[in-house]
Every structure is written in structure tokens, then in C-alpha cells.
C-alpha positions in Angstrom: 97.5 -35.6 41.7 98.9 -32.1 41.6 99.7 -30.3 38.3 102.7 -28.0 38.6 101.3 -25.8 36.0 98.0 -25.2 37.8 97.6 -22.6 40.6 97.7 -22.9 44.3 95.9 -20.4 46.5 97.8 -19.5 49.7 95.7 -17.7 52.4 97.3 -16.1 55.5 97.0 -12.6 57.0 100.8 -12.5 57.8 102.7 -11.8 54.6 106.0 -13.4 55.6 104.1 -16.6 56.5 102.6 -16.6 53.0 105.9 -16.0 51.4 107.5 -18.9 53.3 104.9 -21.3 51.8 105.2 -19.8 48.3 109.0 -20.1 48.3 108.8 -23.8 49.3 106.2 -24.4 46.5 108.5 -22.6 44.0 111.4 -24.8 45.0 109.2 -27.9 44.5 108.5 -26.7 40.9 105.1 -25.1 41.2 104.7 -22.0 39.0 101.3 -20.3 39.5 99.9 -18.9 42.7 97.1 -16.7 44.1 97.5 -15.0 47.5 94.9 -13.7 50.0 95.2 -12.1 53.4 91.9 -13.4 54.7 89.0 -15.7 53.9 86.9 -13.0 52.3 89.6 -12.2 49.8 90.1 -15.9 49.1 86.3 -16.3 48.3 86.6 -13.5 45.7 89.6 -15.2 44.1 87.9 -18.6 44.1 84.8 -17.2 42.5 86.8 -15.6 39.7 89.5 -18.3 39.2 87.9 -21.6 40.3 88.9 -23.6 37.3 92.6 -22.6 37.7 93.0 -23.5 41.4 93.9 -27.1 42.3 94.7 -26.6 46.0 94.1 -24.1 48.9 96.6 -23.8 51.8 95.1 -21.6 54.4 95.9 -20.3 57.9 93.2 -20.8 60.6 93.0 -17.5 62.5 92.6 -14.5 60.2 90.6 -11.2 60.4 87.4 -10.6 58.4 86.8 -14.3 57.6 88.8 -17.1 59.3 90.0 -20.3 57.7 87.3 -22.5 59.2 84.5 -20.3 57.8 86.2 -20.2 54.4 86.4 -24.0 54.5 82.7 -24.2 55.5 81.8 -21.9 52.6 83.6 -24.1 50.2 82.2 -27.4 51.4 78.6 -26.0 51.3 78.9 -24.7 47.7 78.1 -27.4 45.1 80.5 -25.9 42.6 83.6 -25.7 45.0 82.9 -28.5 47.5 85.5 -30.9 46.2 88.4 -28.4 46.2 91.5 -29.7 48.0 92.1 -27.9 51.3 95.1 -27.9 53.7 95.3 -26.0 57.0 98.4 -24.5 58.5 98.0 -24.9 62.3 99.8 -24.7 65.6 100.4 -27.5 68.1 97.9 -26.2 70.6 94.9 -26.1 68.2 93.7 -29.7 68.9 90.0 -28.7 69.0 90.3 -26.5 66.0 91.7 -29.5 64.0 88.7 -31.6 65.1 86.3 -29.0 63.8 88.1 -28.7 60.5 88.2 -32.5 60.1 84.5 -32.7 60.3 84.2 -30.3 57.3 86.5 -32.5 55.2 90.2 -31.5 54.7 93.2 -33.1 53.0 95.4 -32.5 56.0 97.5 -30.0 58.1 100.9 -28.4 57.9 102.3 -27.7 61.3 103.9 -24.3 61.9 106.6 -23.4 61.2 106.1 -24.9 57.8 109.1 -26.8 56.4 109.9 -28.1 52.9 109.9 -31.7 54.2 106.4 -31.3 55.6 105.1 -29.9 52.3 106.7 -32.7 50.3 105.1 -35.3 52.6 101.7 -33.7 52.4 101.8 -33.5 48.6 102.8 -37.1 48.4 99.8 -38.0 50.6 97.6 -36.2 48.2 98.8 -38.5 45.4 98.1 -41.6 47.5 94.6 -43.1 47.1 94.9 -44.7 50.5 95.0 -41.2 52.0 92.2 -41.1 54.6 90.6 -37.9 53.2 90.5 -39.5 49.7 89.0 -42.8 51.1 86.3 -40.8 53.0 85.4 -38.7 50.0 85.1 -41.9 47.8 82.9 -43.6 50.4 80.7 -40.6 51.0 80.2 -40.1 47.3 79.1 -43.7 46.9 76.9 -43.6 50.0 75.3 -40.3 48.8 74.5 -41.9 45.4 72.8 -44.9 47.0 70.7 -42.6 49.3 69.7 -40.4 46.4 68.6 -43.6 44.6 66.5 -44.5 47.6 68.7 -47.4 48.5 69.6 -46.7 52.2 70.0 -50.4 53.1 72.7 -50.8 50.5 74.3 -47.5 51.7 74.4 -48.9 55.3 75.8 -52.2 54.1 78.6 -50.3 52.3 79.4 -48.3 55.4 79.5 -51.4 57.6 82.1 -52.9 55.2 84.1 -49.7 55.3 84.2 -49.7 59.1 85.7 -53.2 59.0 88.1 -52.4 56.2 89.3 -49.0 57.5 89.3 -49.1 61.3 91.2 -45.8 61.4 88.1 -44.2 59.8 85.7 -45.8 62.2 84.5 -42.6 63.8 83.7 -40.8 60.6 82.1 -43.9 58.9 80.1 -44.7 62.1 78.7 -41.2 62.0 77.6 -41.6 58.4 76.1 -45.0 59.3 74.1 -43.3 62.0 72.7 -40.8 59.5 71.6 -43.7 57.2 70.0 -45.5 60.2 67.9 -42.5 60.9 66.6 -42.5 57.3 65.7 -46.2 57.9 63.9 -45.3 61.1 66.4 -47.3 63.2 66.9 -44.8 66.1 68.4 -47.3 68.5 71.0 -48.5 65.9 71.7 -44.9 65.0 72.4 -44.1 68.6 74.8 -47.1 68.9 76.8 -45.9 65.9 77.0 -42.3 67.3 78.1 -43.6 70.7 80.8 -45.5 68.9 81.8 -42.4 66.9 82.3 -40.2 70.0 84.1 -43.1 71.8 86.6 -43.2 68.9 86.7 -39.4 68.5 85.6 -37.5 71.6 86.1 -34.1 69.7 83.7 -35.0 66.9 81.2 -32.2 67.3 78.7 -33.3 64.7 78.5 -36.8 66.2 77.6 -35.3 69.6 75.1 -33.0 67.9 73.4 -35.8 66.0 73.4 -37.9 69.2 71.5 -35.1 70.9 68.9 -35.0 68.1 68.4 -38.8 68.5 67.9 -38.4 72.3 65.5 -35.5 71.6 63.4 -37.7 69.3 63.3 -40.3 72.1 62.4 -37.5 74.6 65.4 -38.3 76.7 66.0 -34.6 77.4 68.7 -35.1 80.1 70.9 -37.2 77.8 70.3 -34.7 74.9 71.4 -31.8 77.1 74.5 -33.8 78.1 75.4 -34.5 74.5 74.9 -30.8 73.5 77.0 -29.6 76.4 79.8 -31.9 75.2 79.5 -30.4 71.7 79.5 -26.8 73.0 82.6 -27.4 75.1 84.4 -28.1 71.8 82.7 -25.4 69.8 81.0 -22.8 72.0 79.7 -20.9 69.0 77.7 -23.6 67.2 74.5 -21.9 66.3 72.6 -25.1 65.7 73.6 -26.6 69.1 72.8 -23.4 71.0 69.4 -23.5 69.3 68.8 -27.1 70.1 69.7 -26.6 73.8 67.3 -23.6 73.9 64.6 -25.8 72.3 65.0 -28.5 74.9 64.8 -26.1 77.8 61.7 -24.5 76.3 60.0 -27.9 76.0 60.9 -28.4 79.7 59.3 -25.0 80.4 62.6 -23.5 81.7 61.9 -20.2 80.0 64.9 -18.4 81.3 67.5 -20.9 80.1 65.6 -21.2 76.8 65.8 -17.5 76.3 69.5 -17.4 77.2 70.5 -20.1 74.7 68.3 -18.7 71.9 69.9 -15.3 72.5 73.4 -16.9 72.3 72.4 -18.6 69.0 71.2 -15.3 67.5 74.4 -13.6 68.6 76.5 -16.3 67.0 74.8 -15.8 63.6 72.9 -12.5 63.6 72.2 -12.6 59.9 70.5 -16.1 60.0 66.9 -15.3 59.0 65.8 -19.0 59.2 67.1 -19.2 62.8 64.8 -16.3 63.7 61.8 -18.0 62.2 62.7 -21.3 63.9 63.0 -19.7 67.3 59.6 -18.0 66.9 57.9 -21.0 65.6 59.0 -23.4 68.4 57.4 -21.0 70.9 54.2 -21.0 68.8 54.2 -24.8 68.6 54.3 -25.0 72.4 51.5 -22.3 72.6 53.9 -19.8 74.2 52.7 -16.8 72.3 52.9 -14.3 75.2 56.3 -15.6 76.1 57.8 -15.2 72.6 56.2 -11.7 72.3 57.8 -10.7 75.6 61.2 -12.3 75.1 61.8 -11.8 71.4 59.1 -9.5 70.1 61.1 -6.3 70.1 64.2 -8.0 68.6 62.6 -10.3 66.0 59.1 -9.2 65.0 60.1 -7.0 62.1 62.3 -9.8 60.7 59.5 -12.5 60.7 58.5 -13.9 57.3 55.0 -14.0 56.1 54.7 -17.7 57.0 55.8 -17.1 60.6 53.5 -14.1 60.9 50.7 -16.3 59.6 51.5 -18.9 62.3 51.5 -16.2 65.0 48.1 -15.0 63.9 46.7 -18.5 63.9 47.9 -18.9 67.4 46.2 -15.7 68.4 43.0 -16.9 66.8 43.1 -20.2 68.7 43.4 -18.2 71.9 40.3 -16.1 70.9 42.5 -13.0 70.4 40.9 -12.1 67.1 41.8 -8.4 67.0 45.5 -9.3 67.6 45.3 -12.0 64.9 43.8 -9.4 62.4 46.7 -7.0 63.1 49.3 -9.7 62.5 47.6 -10.8 59.3 47.6 -7.2 58.0 51.3 -6.9 58.9 51.9 -10.1 56.8 50.0 -8.6 53.9 52.2 -5.5 54.0 55.0 -7.8 53.1 53.1 -9.9 50.6 49.9 -8.1 49.6 48.8 -10.9 47.2 49.3 -13.9 49.6 46.2 -16.0 49.2 46.6 -18.0 52.3 47.0 -15.0 54.5 44.0 -13.2 52.9 41.9 -16.3 53.4 42.9 -16.6 57.1 42.2 -12.9 57.5 38.7 -13.5 56.1 38.2 -16.4 58.6 39.2 -14.0 61.4 36.7 -11.5 60.3 34.0 -14.2 60.2 35.0 -15.0 63.8 34.6 -11.4 64.7 31.2 -11.2 62.9 32.4 -8.7 60.3 31.0 -10.4 57.2 31.5 -7.5 54.8 35.3 -7.5 55.4 35.4 -11.3 55.3 33.7 -11.2 51.8 36.1 -8.5 50.7 39.1 -10.6 51.3 37.5 -13.8 50.0 36.7 -12.0 46.8 40.4 -11.0 46.4 41.4 -14.6 47.0 38.9 -15.9 44.4 39.8 -13.3 41.8 43.4 -14.4 42.1 42.6 -18.1 42.2 39.1 -19.3 41.5 40.1 -22.8 42.4 41.0 -22.0 46.0 38.6 -24.5 47.5 38.4 -23.4 51.2 37.8 -19.7 50.1 35.1 -20.9 47.6 33.4 -23.0 50.3 33.5 -20.2 52.8 32.2 -17.7 50.3 29.2 -20.0 49.4 28.5 -20.6 53.1 28.4 -16.9 54.0 26.3 -15.9 50.9 23.8 -18.8 51.4 23.4 -17.9 55.0 23.0 -14.2 54.1 20.3 -15.1 51.5 18.4 -17.2 54.1 18.6 -14.4 56.6 17.3 -11.9 54.1 14.5 -14.2 53.1 13.5 -14.7 56.7 13.5 -11.0 57.3 11.4 -10.5 54.2 8.8 -13.0 55.4 8.7 -11.4 58.8 8.1 -8.0 57.2 5.2 -9.4 55.2 3.7 -10.9 58.3 4.0 -7.6 60.1 2.2 -5.8 57.2 -0.6 -8.4 57.2 -1.1 -8.1 60.9 -1.2 -4.3 60.6 -4.1 -4.5 58.2 
């Protein structure tokens, strides 16, 4: 499976550790290598030399960008997601190994790395019965069936795989649970997930998905329990911290919700979507004052136009028209030509009785898109009403003139 003329990327912040692996690979006949001292350097090398690299051997704990985050970056990139990846690890990193396994790796080299362990691992890469190879093949076939809108066939394939490869039961049960959710079979999905965590209690994503299933069933206590299990394994999981905050918010435990949302934000401070999701869950639960109080100073300037629009709509529903108008205008500073926001701003002005401003924004919408039906209908409604009012006033003036004579 490995070509001795193709390159291997070795990533480790400790130069002697890198050299040990490189020397072993040289003894085994490999000729070309790339070296990186952290995940960020490795990313640059991969982007520039992807076609030349056949395998990555990476340490776990490194500065700047660690090995797990490098692996996640690779697996989430369509171009690089199938690259072979091996971790070097210490005996005491059981939970770390579980996290890496979920992302999909070809195996581990236990430190200190020996020539025998490297030979064994390379032989496994050549073997098509290697668990990582089997899982990749299965997932590829399952994904193809799902994309072709054949989830029943995908589930049938996974069920056969569970019988044929009992040592892969946890992973394949997890995948079967995902397909069951597509089919709307929540109870069956839950059964598969319970089987997955029974087989592999450190499988974070199985605990996470189980929590989501419990949440759909509104079994909040069980959802919290599953998320706590997941967070015991990986305390910095942004998605699990967010979900726990969401559940506590649904239960109106505002203090715990704020704490978990804050931890989620701290775990991934650059995650723009997370900020929108936190804000919008408060709006969905009509907790406008609460989100303004707890996260306004921290998040308001980062909100997207869509989230600002949702906030303004919430203000309108509460009768706080002036506040809604301010938020709509804030949104228009970000996207001056946004038709939906201009239309909603016009509606707010109608609610306020300021017809001239309403017509001004409706005109802008219709100049941009004459087929914007709600704006067109509101324009006609306002102008017809204005004409009737003017006609009524004219008739009244005529009556007054006649009575004066």
C-alpha cells in the first residue's frame, strides 16, 4: 500500500523524536520525507505538497496546533480527508486515543517508537482486513447509498457489517443510528447508540448523538446524562457544551445555560455560527431581555444580518417597535441592500404609524426587486388607503364649504 518513493510527513515538536521515526523509515527503505514541528506547519506542507504525501505520522501534544486538531482539519477537508494518518502516543492517553479513533485514523505507534512497531503498522496498512480500511470502505458505500436517497439499503448494509465484523460493532452501530434518524426511526436509533456506548464507553460522538435523540424526545434528564458522559471524556467539545446550555435554557435554568454557553464560546471563540446559534435559541424561546443581558455586550457586534433580523422581529412581537427599528437599521449598516430587512423595517414603520418612512423603504425594495410580492401588496394597501383617506377628506371639505354658504 505504501510506495517507498513517495513522501511521508512526520509531525512532532521534539526534534529528536522526529529524527527517531525518520531514521527507522530510512532503514525500511523510504526515501522522501517532510517534517513539521506542529500542526500548523503540517497544514502548510499538506496544502503545498498534498499529491506527494502518502502518510502522516504525528505526535498528539504540540504547541500552536495539536495532532488531534490537525487530524480534524484533514478529515473535514474534502481534498485531504482520505489521507493515511498514524498517531504516536503514550500509554496513559486512553481517552485521547478514543477521540482520535472517532475522527478516523489508521492506527497508533506507542512511544518510544521502535522499528518492530513501525514494520507491524506498515504491514497493517497493506492488509485490507485492517479495521480502519474496513470502516472506510463501509462508510464510503453507506454514504453513496444515502446520497442516492436509499437509506433503507444503507441500513441493511450496516446491519450485515455488524454481524460480519463484531470488532467494529461500536462504530457501525453508530453509523446505523445516524441512518435510522434519517428514516425517522428514533427508537431504533436510540437502541443502536446505546449498543455503541455499551461496546465503547469512550465513544464521544455516540454519547453526543444519543443526547440529541433524547432531546428530540424531550427526555431532558437523559440528554443531560449523555452529554455529561461525553464531556467527561472531552471537556472542550463546543457542540456538547452548546447542547447542554440549550437544554438548561429550555428548562429555564438561565444561570446554568449562560455558564455552558460561555464555556462553548471560550472553547471556540472564532466560531461565528455558534454565536448566532446561541442568540437564536434565546429568541426562539422568547427570551429577548435575557439574551441582551447575558450576551449583548459580548456578541451583539458579531451578529449576522439574519440574526439581527430575528432579534428585531422578536422586539416587534413584544410591541417594542422603536427597539425593532434600531436593530433593523443596525442590520442595514451591514447589508444596505438587504430586501428582507428593508421590508421588515417598512412593516415596523407601519406599526408605528410612520407611513412616509414605510413607503420610503418599500420603494427601495421594489426598485431592487419589482416581484417582491409582500412589499408590493403592502405598498398597494398603504397607497389605496391613503387615496381613500384623501378622498374622504376632500368630500368633507366640500360639505363644509356648502354649509358655509
